[in-house]
LUMDRENGU-62653 format. One line per field, with one value per residue (C-alpha): chain; x, y, z; residue number from 1. Coordinates in steps of 0.1 Angstrom, whole numbers, padded with zeros to 4 digits. Example, Ala and Ser with C-alpha at 12.3 -4.5 7.8 and 13.67 -1.06 7.14 Angstrom:
residues 2
unit A; A
east 0123; 0137
north -0045; -0011
up 0078; 0071
pos 1; 2
***
This chain:
residues 548
unit A; A; A; A; A; A; A; A; A; A; A; A; A; A; A; A; A; A; A; A; A; A; A; A; A; A; A; A; A; A; A; A; A; A; A; A; A; A; A; A; A; A; A; A; A; A; A; A; A; A; A; A; A; A; A; A; A; A; A; A; A; A; A; A; A; A; A; A; A; A; A; A; A; A; A; A; A; A; A; A; A; A; A; A; A; A; A; A; A; A; A; A; A; A; A; A; A; A; A; A; A; A; A; A; A; A; A; A; A; A; A; A; A; A; A; A; A; A; A; A; A; A; A; A; A; A; A; A; A; A; A; A; A; A; A; A; A; A; A; A; A; A; A; A; A; A; A; A; A; A; A; A; A; A; A; A; A; A; A; A; A; A; A; A; A; A; A; A; A; A; A; A; A; A; A; A; A; A; A; A; A; A; A; A; A; A; A; A; A; A; A; A; A; A; A; A; A; A; A; A; A; A; A; A; A; A; A; A; A; A; A; A; A; A; A; A; A; A; A; A; A; A; A; A; A; A; A; A; A; A; A; A; A; A; A; A; A; A; A; A; A; A; A; A; A; A; A; A; A; A; A; A; A; A; A; A; A; A; A; A; A; A; A; A; A; A; A; A; A; A; A; A; A; A; A; A; A; A; A; A; A; A; A; A; A; A; A; A; A; A; A; A; A; A; A; A; A; A; A; A; A; A; A; A; A; A; A; A; A; A; A; A; A; A; A; A; A; A; A; A; A; A; A; A; A; A; A; A; A; A; A; A; A; A; A; A; A; A; A; A; A; A; A; A; A; A; A; A; A; A; A; A; A; A; A; A; A; A; A; A; A; A; A; A; A; A; A; A; A; A; A; A; A; A; A; A; A; A; A; A; A; A; A; A; A; A; A; A; A; A; A; A; A; A; A; A; A; A; A; A; A; A; A; A; A; A; A; A; A; A; A; A; A; A; A; A; A; A; A; A; A; A; A; A; A; A; A; A; A; A; A; A; A; A; A; A; A; A; A; A; A; A; A; A; A; A; A; A; A; A; A; A; A; A; A; A; A; A; A; A; A; A; A; A; A; A; A; A; A; A; A; A; A; A; A; A; A; A; A; A; A; A; A; A; A; A; A; A; A; A; A; A; A; A; A; A; A; A; A; A; A; A; A; A; A; A; A; A; A; A; A; A; A; A; A; A; A; A; A; A; A; A; A; A; A; A; A; A; A; A; A; A; A; A; A; A; A; A; A; A; A; A; A; A; A; A; A; A
east -0110; -0115; -0114; -0107; -0135; -0125; -0090; -0106; -0129; -0100; -0079; -0109; -0112; -0075; -0076; -0108; -0092; -0067; -0093; -0117; -0089; -0080; -0117; -0122; -0091; -0101; -0137; -0124; -0100; -0130; -0148; -0119; -0116; -0150; -0140; -0110; -0117; -0089; -0101; -0136; -0121; -0102; -0133; -0155; -0128; -0125; -0163; -0164; -0135; -0152; -0185; -0168; -0146; -0175; -0196; -0168; -0164; -0202; -0209; -0239; -0251; -0218; -0219; -0254; -0245; -0214; -0235; -0258; -0227; -0214; -0247; -0245; -0208; -0217; -0242; -0215; -0190; -0215; -0220; -0257; -0251; -0231; -0204; -0214; -0211; -0243; -0232; -0197; -0212; -0233; -0203; -0184; -0213; -0214; -0177; -0183; -0211; -0190; -0163; -0188; -0204; -0170; -0156; -0186; -0192; -0196; -0194; -0228; -0247; -0273; -0294; -0284; -0289; -0316; -0292; -0272; -0304; -0313; -0280; -0284; -0319; -0304; -0278; -0306; -0327; -0298; -0289; -0324; -0323; -0314; -0292; -0294; -0265; -0229; -0210; -0198; -0201; -0179; -0206; -0229; -0225; -0232; -0230; -0213; -0212; -0180; -0192; -0194; -0158; -0145; -0162; -0148; -0112; -0117; -0131; -0098; -0083; -0101; -0073; -0045; -0024; 0003; 0015; 0052; 0077; 0089; 0125; 0121; 0106; 0136; 0160; 0141; 0143; 0181; 0188; 0167; 0188; 0221; 0210; 0201; 0236; 0252; 0232; 0243; 0279; 0278; 0261; 0288; 0316; 0300; 0296; 0331; 0357; 0381; 0361; 0370; 0389; 0369; 0379; 0366; 0332; 0330; 0338; 0310; 0286; 0294; 0287; 0253; 0245; 0253; 0229; 0202; 0205; 0202; 0171; 0157; 0163; 0147; 0116; 0113; 0116; 0088; 0065; 0073; 0046; 0046; 0025; 0011; -0020; -0027; -0024; -0046; -0075; -0077; -0082; -0119; -0119; -0106; -0132; -0162; -0152; -0144; -0179; -0195; -0179; -0187; -0150; -0128; -0097; -0074; -0049; -0013; 0009; 0046; 0070; 0043; 0069; 0084; 0079; 0069; 0059; 0023; 0014; 0024; 0002; -0029; -0023; -0019; -0053; -0073; -0046; -0043; -0080; -0083; -0055; -0071; -0105; -0087; -0070; -0103; -0124; -0099; -0072; -0086; -0106; -0138; -0131; -0141; -0118; -0089; -0094; -0095; -0061; -0046; -0047; -0061; -0098; -0090; -0070; -0042; -0035; -0002; 0007; 0044; 0067; 0104; 0130; 0152; 0177; 0159; 0125; 0097; 0086; 0051; 0039; 0003; 0004; -0022; -0020; -0048; -0050; -0026; -0030; -0040; -0012; -0030; -0063; -0045; -0028; -0060; -0078; -0048; -0048; -0086; -0080; -0051; -0025; -0004; 0000; -0009; 0027; 0044; 0056; 0062; 0077; 0056; 0064; 0053; 0022; 0012; 0019; -0010; -0036; -0028; -0037; -0068; -0100; -0083; -0103; -0105; -0136; -0164; -0190; -0192; -0196; -0201; -0163; -0146; -0149; -0151; -0114; -0107; -0090; -0054; -0051; -0061; -0036; -0008; -0017; -0020; 0014; 0032; 0018; 0038; 0069; 0066; 0062; 0041; 0051; 0032; 0044; 0023; 0026; 0000; -0020; 0005; -0008; 0000; 0023; 0019; 0049; 0048; 0080; 0075; 0097; 0100; 0089; 0071; 0088; 0125; 0141; 0177; 0180; 0203; 0202; 0205; 0205; 0184; 0185; 0196; 0168; 0174; 0155; 0157; 0157; 0150; 0183; 0165; 0157; 0192; 0214; 0243; 0253; 0274; 0282; 0258; 0278; 0285; 0264; 0233; 0240; 0239; 0205; 0189; 0156; 0131; 0138; 0165; 0182; 0218; 0239; 0246; 0272; 0253; 0218; 0197; 0183; 0157; 0162; 0142; 0157; 0143; 0151; 0125; 0100; 0097; 0099; 0130; 0141; 0176; 0207; 0218; 0249; 0282; 0280; 0250; 0248; 0226; 0211; 0200; 0170; 0149; 0112; 0099; 0112; 0116; 0151; 0156; 0178; 0171; 0192; 0203; 0227; 0247; 0249; 0250; 0254; 0235; 0216; 0188; 0158; 0126; 0095; 0070; 0036; 0029; 0004; -0031; -0018; 0006; -0017; -0016; 0017; 0032; 0065; 0066; 0057; 0067; 0090; 0118; 0135; 0173; 0200; 0200; 0163; 0151; 0125; 0134; 0109; 0111; 0107; 0081; 0103; 0075; 0054; 0084; 0095; 0060; 0059; 0093; 0079; 0047; 0068; 0090; 0060; 0044; 0077; 0079
north -0419; -0391; -0356; -0324; -0303; -0272; -0273; -0279; -0249; -0228; -0237; -0229; -0194; -0187; -0197; -0178; -0146; -0146; -0155; -0127; -0101; -0110; -0110; -0075; -0063; -0078; -0065; -0029; -0036; -0049; -0016; 0002; -0024; -0040; -0058; -0076; -0113; -0124; -0104; -0119; -0154; -0148; -0134; -0164; -0189; -0175; -0176; -0211; -0221; -0206; -0224; -0258; -0254; -0242; -0272; -0296; -0283; -0283; -0246; -0249; -0214; -0199; -0223; -0213; -0176; -0182; -0201; -0171; -0149; -0175; -0174; -0136; -0137; -0163; -0138; -0112; -0136; -0144; -0106; -0108; -0083; -0051; -0041; -0007; 0011; -0004; -0040; -0033; -0021; -0052; -0074; -0056; -0058; -0096; -0098; -0080; -0104; -0134; -0120; -0117; -0151; -0169; -0150; -0160; -0195; -0226; -0261; -0275; -0242; -0242; -0210; -0176; -0146; -0122; -0095; -0122; -0135; -0100; -0096; -0131; -0121; -0091; -0113; -0136; -0106; -0090; -0122; -0124; -0089; -0080; -0050; -0030; -0007; -0019; 0010; 0020; 0054; 0069; 0094; 0068; 0070; 0047; 0059; 0040; 0048; 0052; 0024; 0001; 0011; 0004; -0030; -0039; -0032; -0049; -0080; -0085; -0100; -0132; -0156; -0158; -0180; -0171; -0188; -0196; -0204; -0240; -0229; -0208; -0237; -0259; -0232; -0231; -0269; -0269; -0242; -0260; -0292; -0273; -0256; -0290; -0303; -0272; -0275; -0312; -0303; -0276; -0300; -0326; -0301; -0290; -0326; -0338; -0343; -0327; -0296; -0283; -0250; -0218; -0207; -0239; -0236; -0199; -0207; -0233; -0209; -0182; -0207; -0216; -0179; -0173; -0201; -0186; -0152; -0169; -0186; -0154; -0136; -0165; -0164; -0127; -0133; -0158; -0132; -0107; -0102; -0080; -0049; -0053; -0072; -0046; -0017; -0033; -0033; 0004; 0003; -0004; 0023; 0049; 0040; 0041; 0072; 0091; 0083; 0092; 0126; 0131; 0129; 0107; 0091; 0062; 0045; 0037; 0013; 0015; -0008; -0033; -0060; -0043; -0066; -0058; -0077; -0091; -0074; -0040; -0047; -0052; -0018; 0000; -0006; 0021; 0048; 0042; 0042; 0076; 0092; 0080; 0094; 0128; 0128; 0123; 0146; 0174; 0170; 0157; 0184; 0180; 0170; 0203; 0222; 0199; 0204; 0242; 0240; 0220; 0187; 0153; 0150; 0119; 0125; 0102; 0088; 0069; 0045; 0037; 0018; 0013; 0002; 0028; 0021; -0007; 0009; 0008; 0041; 0043; 0074; 0083; 0112; 0129; 0154; 0175; 0211; 0208; 0221; 0257; 0270; 0302; 0285; 0260; 0287; 0307; 0277; 0268; 0303; 0301; 0269; 0284; 0260; 0288; 0323; 0352; 0365; 0332; 0324; 0288; 0269; 0253; 0218; 0227; 0243; 0212; 0190; 0209; 0190; 0160; 0179; 0166; 0182; 0201; 0205; 0232; 0218; 0243; 0216; 0181; 0154; 0116; 0113; 0141; 0175; 0163; 0168; 0132; 0117; 0126; 0127; 0090; 0083; 0098; 0081; 0047; 0051; 0064; 0035; 0012; 0032; 0051; 0087; 0107; 0138; 0159; 0178; 0198; 0221; 0245; 0230; 0201; 0179; 0165; 0137; 0120; 0099; 0071; 0056; 0024; -0003; -0035; -0056; -0050; -0079; -0067; -0033; -0021; 0001; 0022; 0012; 0040; 0041; 0065; 0062; 0026; 0016; 0007; 0023; 0016; 0043; 0031; 0034; 0047; 0079; 0086; 0112; 0114; 0112; 0138; 0148; 0173; 0204; 0211; 0243; 0223; 0196; 0221; 0234; 0199; 0212; 0190; 0207; 0229; 0241; 0233; 0249; 0222; 0236; 0269; 0253; 0257; 0222; 0217; 0186; 0166; 0151; 0115; 0115; 0143; 0129; 0096; 0112; 0094; 0109; 0095; 0117; 0133; 0116; 0134; 0130; 0131; 0122; 0138; 0115; 0137; 0122; 0131; 0125; 0140; 0176; 0178; 0174; 0173; 0158; 0132; 0136; 0103; 0091; 0067; 0051; 0013; 0005; -0007; -0040; -0058; -0062; -0082; -0060; -0072; -0055; -0035; -0049; -0033; -0015; 0005; 0014; 0051; 0056; 0087; 0083; 0045; 0023; -0012; -0033; -0059; -0085; -0078; -0104; -0102; -0110; -0075; -0055; -0024; 0001; 0012; 0049; 0065; 0092; 0108; 0115; 0127; 0151; 0165; 0171; 0189; 0211; 0219; 0228; 0251; 0267; 0274; 0288; 0312
up -0003; 0021; 0005; 0023; 0007; 0026; 0011; -0024; -0021; -0008; -0038; -0061; -0044; -0049; -0086; -0092; -0077; -0106; -0132; -0121; -0119; -0156; -0165; -0152; -0170; -0203; -0201; -0198; -0227; -0247; -0242; -0259; -0287; -0292; -0324; -0309; -0312; -0290; -0260; -0265; -0265; -0233; -0215; -0227; -0217; -0182; -0177; -0189; -0166; -0135; -0144; -0147; -0116; -0095; -0106; -0097; -0062; -0056; -0058; -0080; -0074; -0087; -0116; -0126; -0125; -0146; -0171; -0175; -0181; -0205; -0225; -0228; -0239; -0266; -0280; -0281; -0297; -0324; -0329; -0321; -0293; -0296; -0271; -0257; -0224; -0210; -0218; -0204; -0171; -0168; -0174; -0148; -0123; -0130; -0122; -0089; -0082; -0088; -0065; -0037; -0043; -0045; -0015; 0007; -0008; 0013; 0000; -0010; -0011; -0039; -0036; -0050; -0027; -0039; -0051; -0070; -0086; -0097; -0116; -0131; -0144; -0161; -0178; -0191; -0203; -0220; -0238; -0252; -0266; -0302; -0309; -0341; -0334; -0340; -0327; -0292; -0277; -0250; -0242; -0226; -0189; -0160; -0124; -0097; -0060; -0039; -0018; -0048; -0057; -0023; -0021; -0055; -0043; -0009; -0026; -0044; -0012; -0004; 0006; 0030; 0007; -0018; -0049; -0046; -0073; -0071; -0073; -0042; -0023; -0035; -0021; 0012; 0015; 0007; 0033; 0059; 0053; 0055; 0088; 0103; 0094; 0109; 0141; 0144; 0140; 0166; 0191; 0184; 0190; 0223; 0235; 0225; 0252; 0254; 0243; 0209; 0207; 0210; 0175; 0159; 0176; 0167; 0131; 0130; 0146; 0121; 0093; 0109; 0113; 0076; 0066; 0089; 0072; 0038; 0050; 0064; 0031; 0011; 0033; 0027; -0011; -0009; 0008; -0020; -0046; -0078; -0076; -0111; -0099; -0072; -0096; -0123; -0099; -0103; -0141; -0133; -0106; -0130; -0156; -0133; -0114; -0145; -0159; -0127; -0129; -0166; -0174; -0195; -0180; -0185; -0162; -0171; -0151; -0149; -0130; -0121; -0118; -0087; -0057; -0021; 0010; 0007; 0040; 0026; -0004; 0018; 0035; 0001; -0013; 0005; 0002; -0036; -0040; -0022; -0043; -0075; -0064; -0057; -0091; -0109; -0087; -0083; -0109; -0142; -0160; -0180; -0216; -0232; -0207; -0215; -0252; -0247; -0229; -0258; -0239; -0249; -0240; -0220; -0188; -0179; -0144; -0140; -0111; -0111; -0088; -0084; -0058; -0041; -0014; 0004; -0001; -0026; -0041; -0055; -0074; -0084; -0109; -0132; -0161; -0147; -0135; -0106; -0071; -0065; -0041; -0033; -0025; -0003; 0017; 0021; 0035; 0057; 0072; 0078; 0097; 0117; 0102; 0089; 0103; 0080; 0081; 0076; 0041; 0032; 0002; -0025; -0012; 0024; 0010; -0009; 0022; 0039; 0020; 0043; 0075; 0093; 0081; 0053; 0021; -0006; -0022; -0026; -0021; -0005; -0032; -0031; -0035; -0017; 0001; 0037; 0044; 0056; 0025; 0024; 0062; 0062; 0034; 0054; 0086; 0069; 0051; 0082; 0102; 0078; 0085; 0052; 0041; 0017; -0004; -0028; -0059; -0083; -0113; -0125; -0155; -0157; -0129; -0095; -0083; -0049; -0039; -0013; 0001; 0020; 0034; 0013; 0043; 0076; 0093; 0095; 0097; 0096; 0127; 0148; 0185; 0210; 0248; 0268; 0306; 0305; 0280; 0243; 0215; 0178; 0151; 0116; 0097; 0066; 0084; 0099; 0082; 0106; 0143; 0163; 0198; 0215; 0225; 0262; 0260; 0249; 0275; 0303; 0291; 0296; 0281; 0262; 0229; 0215; 0183; 0171; 0144; 0119; 0095; 0092; 0093; 0124; 0132; 0160; 0183; 0208; 0239; 0243; 0280; 0285; 0260; 0278; 0312; 0326; 0359; 0361; 0362; 0329; 0314; 0310; 0273; 0249; 0212; 0185; 0158; 0129; 0111; 0081; 0072; 0040; 0041; 0078; 0094; 0132; 0159; 0186; 0217; 0232; 0259; 0237; 0203; 0204; 0167; 0137; 0136; 0118; 0141; 0138; 0143; 0169; 0172; 0204; 0228; 0232; 0264; 0242; 0213; 0207; 0225; 0209; 0190; 0191; 0161; 0173; 0194; 0191; 0212; 0217; 0218; 0257; 0258; 0267; 0247; 0228; 0214; 0177; 0173; 0150; 0134; 0114; 0146; 0165; 0138; 0135; 0172; 0170; 0142; 0161; 0192; 0172; 0156; 0190; 0204; 0174
pos 1; 2; 3; 4; 5; 6; 7; 8; 9; 10; 11; 12; 13; 14; 15; 16; 17; 18; 19; 20; 21; 22; 23; 24; 25; 26; 27; 28; 29; 30; 31; 32; 33; 34; 35; 36; 37; 38; 39; 40; 41; 42; 43; 44; 45; 46; 47; 48; 49; 50; 51; 52; 53; 54; 55; 56; 57; 58; 59; 60; 61; 62; 63; 64; 65; 66; 67; 68; 69; 70; 71; 72; 73; 74; 75; 76; 77; 78; 79; 80; 81; 82; 83; 84; 85; 86; 87; 88; 89; 90; 91; 92; 93; 94; 95; 96; 97; 98; 99; 100; 101; 102; 103; 104; 105; 106; 107; 108; 109; 110; 111; 112; 113; 114; 115; 116; 117; 118; 119; 120; 121; 122; 123; 124; 125; 126; 127; 128; 129; 130; 131; 132; 133; 134; 135; 136; 137; 138; 139; 140; 141; 142; 143; 144; 145; 146; 147; 148; 149; 150; 151; 152; 153; 154; 155; 156; 157; 158; 159; 160; 161; 162; 163; 164; 165; 166; 167; 168; 169; 170; 171; 172; 173; 174; 175; 176; 177; 178; 179; 180; 181; 182; 183; 184; 185; 186; 187; 188; 189; 190; 191; 192; 193; 194; 195; 196; 197; 198; 199; 200; 201; 202; 203; 204; 205; 206; 207; 208; 209; 210; 211; 212; 213; 214; 215; 216; 217; 218; 219; 220; 221; 222; 223; 224; 225; 226; 227; 228; 229; 230; 231; 232; 233; 234; 235; 236; 237; 238; 239; 240; 241; 242; 243; 244; 245; 246; 247; 248; 249; 250; 251; 252; 253; 254; 255; 256; 257; 258; 259; 260; 261; 262; 263; 264; 265; 266; 267; 268; 269; 270; 271; 272; 273; 274; 275; 276; 277; 278; 279; 280; 281; 282; 283; 284; 285; 286; 287; 288; 289; 290; 291; 292; 293; 294; 295; 296; 297; 298; 299; 300; 301; 302; 303; 304; 305; 306; 307; 308; 309; 310; 311; 312; 313; 314; 315; 316; 317; 318; 319; 320; 321; 322; 323; 324; 325; 326; 327; 328; 329; 330; 331; 332; 333; 334; 335; 336; 337; 338; 339; 340; 341; 342; 343; 344; 345; 346; 347; 348; 349; 350; 351; 352; 353; 354; 355; 356; 357; 358; 359; 360; 361; 362; 363; 364; 365; 366; 367; 368; 369; 370; 371; 372; 373; 374; 375; 376; 377; 378; 379; 380; 381; 382; 383; 384; 385; 386; 387; 388; 389; 390; 391; 392; 393; 394; 395; 396; 397; 398; 399; 400; 401; 402; 403; 404; 405; 406; 407; 408; 409; 410; 411; 412; 413; 414; 415; 416; 417; 418; 419; 420; 421; 422; 423; 424; 425; 426; 427; 428; 429; 430; 431; 432; 433; 434; 435; 436; 437; 438; 439; 440; 441; 442; 443; 444; 445; 446; 447; 448; 449; 450; 451; 452; 453; 454; 455; 456; 457; 458; 459; 460; 461; 462; 463; 464; 465; 466; 467; 468; 469; 470; 471; 472; 473; 474; 475; 476; 477; 478; 479; 480; 481; 482; 483; 484; 485; 486; 487; 488; 489; 490; 491; 492; 493; 494; 495; 496; 497; 498; 499; 500; 501; 502; 503; 504; 505; 506; 507; 508; 509; 510; 511; 512; 513; 514; 515; 516; 517; 518; 519; 520; 521; 522; 523; 524; 525; 526; 527; 528; 529; 530; 531; 532; 533; 534; 535; 536; 537; 538; 539; 540; 541; 542; 543; 544; 545; 546; 547; 548
***
């Protein structure tokens, strides 16, 4: 019988990904509860499973490494080795090594790479050592580089496959069958002579369209994955980074069962890692300082997620010292981001930490101080069609809120016409639509300001932005949009209505095009550009600032 070994190894990698994620989580739990027999049994069972599975698929190098890990764990189970910070760090390094080995494994390979052999030797040496002490000390520290942390997070994504609930697959199969039946009936109606009535054909088409929308919704559900597994990767990150900074911190996860498109998850890893690094480096205080303030010596970082109006909201918060508003404003004025006379709200001041090159750190460290962290977070999140906001309270901590679309494949949009071309504005950013006054139409400038029920709102004329040279229409509409705390208007020729559009990536020719985030194919076969509201509103704000 012919066997597809590539498929077998791929399945092994997918299963091992789940095993190693659990292994890392349980090792960290063991550090906090070294006498817990159940945690030890789970850890030993996972190592044993990986060893057996690797041997079955011909990955002898992985099997040999897992065997050395298993021997060490057996010594721990028999209480011949004590669980302490040094042992925990070695177990976590072994987990990282297994991730790298399995990720790069090829069927039939036998030899371990030199760096993998070095870790295996340490496992063997540790298993041969006898420990006298039986306790565990939080004071023992092991340093871990930022590069090591980033590699550990990236290695969590090895496979391009998803595990799908069998009930979802059954629903997909049923919908596919019903759509096939509906298509056959429509074809028969069109082929019949005399031709069926228009009403009958339209009714059948509407039924087919309903089935198609149900199928589309089900496919989107299949792509949705819970965030819990992604969040749990950072339990290890918090532990190692806190120790590297001579601090104590723990990670709490809330709402991990919230689901989001798997593509969104992949783009979340680096921003979340950066925010956690900032929380530990800038937010969480040293244990003795926390105690002097009446806080627990161990800082608390919380990652939470929940659904809100077709979006997923993710918050990273800490109970540290909070942001220093005065220090932020002083640095912003030094960089020319805020004029000396200009007073801004707390929320706008906190948003300044996401400006390119902005940092209030007194010195550059391994983890921060170069002014490139939160700027990258904002750009990455806005590239997904999301937004970032910052809130902070002195001595109570900081909360960073990410709002993201549930999926990157489909968006609810408002279609607008500009000089005969169609553009799509994400509906989640739209507040209201109104007619542009005759006085503003006669100005025909690129930007302007309108009085919206007593509030002065700046606007941007898309005709001028995209340099259309056709005649101005007799009537213009203003679409009022919001992104974070900014509100502005987009002046367009006409409103074409709401619709659900499938997002297509822009070609290389259009990379870097200001104000555009993607494209879509319209019902008439033409291409429409999807507007990047975040970039457009930032441009309006900068234009107003220069004008002032």
